[in-house]
C-alpha positions as CSV (number, residue, x, y, z in Angstrom):
1,M,0.0,0.0,0.0
2,H,1.3,3.4,-0.9
3,N,1.4,6.2,1.7
4,N,1.3,8.9,-0.9
5,L,-2.2,8.3,-2.2
6,W,-3.8,11.7,-1.8
7,I,-6.9,12.9,-3.5
8,K,-6.5,16.4,-4.9
9,L,-9.6,18.3,-3.9
10,P,-10.9,21.5,-5.6
11,K,-10.3,24.7,-3.6
12,T,-14.0,24.9,-2.9
13,A,-14.0,21.5,-1.2
14,W,-14.4,21.3,2.6
15,H,-11.5,20.4,4.7
16,R,-11.9,17.0,6.5
17,D,-11.6,18.6,9.9
18,Y,-14.4,20.9,9.2
19,F,-16.6,18.1,8.0
20,A,-15.7,16.0,11.1
21,K,-16.6,18.9,13.3
22,L,-20.0,19.3,11.7
23,M,-20.6,15.5,11.8
24,A,-19.6,15.3,15.5
25,K,-22.0,18.3,16.3
26,A,-24.8,16.5,14.6
27,I,-24.1,13.2,16.5
28,L,-23.9,15.0,19.8
29,K,-27.3,16.6,19.2
30,K,-28.6,13.2,18.2
31,K,-29.9,14.5,14.9
32,Q,-31.7,11.8,12.9
33,E,-30.9,13.4,9.5
34,V,-28.3,16.0,8.6
35,Y,-27.3,17.6,5.3
36,I,-23.7,18.6,5.2
37,A,-23.5,20.5,1.9
38,G,-23.2,23.9,0.3
39,L,-26.1,26.2,-0.3
40,K,-26.8,24.9,-3.8
41,E,-26.8,21.3,-2.8
42,K,-29.0,21.8,0.3
43,S,-31.5,23.8,-1.8
44,G,-31.6,20.9,-4.3
45,V,-32.4,18.5,-1.5
46,Y,-35.2,20.6,-0.2
47,A,-36.5,21.3,-3.7
48,K,-36.6,17.5,-4.3
49,R,-38.5,16.9,-1.1
50,F,-41.1,19.7,-1.4
51,F,-41.3,20.5,-5.2
52,P,-40.2,17.3,-7.0
53,K,-41.9,18.2,-10.3
54,V,-40.5,21.7,-10.4
55,L,-37.0,20.4,-9.7
56,S,-37.4,17.8,-12.4
57,K,-38.3,20.4,-15.0
58,M,-35.4,22.7,-13.9
59,I,-32.9,19.9,-14.2
60,R,-34.0,19.0,-17.7
61,K,-33.5,22.6,-18.8
62,L,-30.0,22.9,-17.3
63,S,-27.0,22.8,-19.6
64,V,-24.2,20.5,-18.6
65,T,-20.8,22.1,-18.5
């Protein structure tokens, strides 16, 4: 096994310590469900839950880059 196997993350990616802090906080508060994500990702989760048809139409119209 190689010790130098590191994944290069984009500059916008969260640091693992920050993620661990958020996850520990959620566990301590005994949260049943937690979304650890950015604003766009979280809004997509909520849109999928409350407005599935609207989200489906929006996704079909998005251009993939």
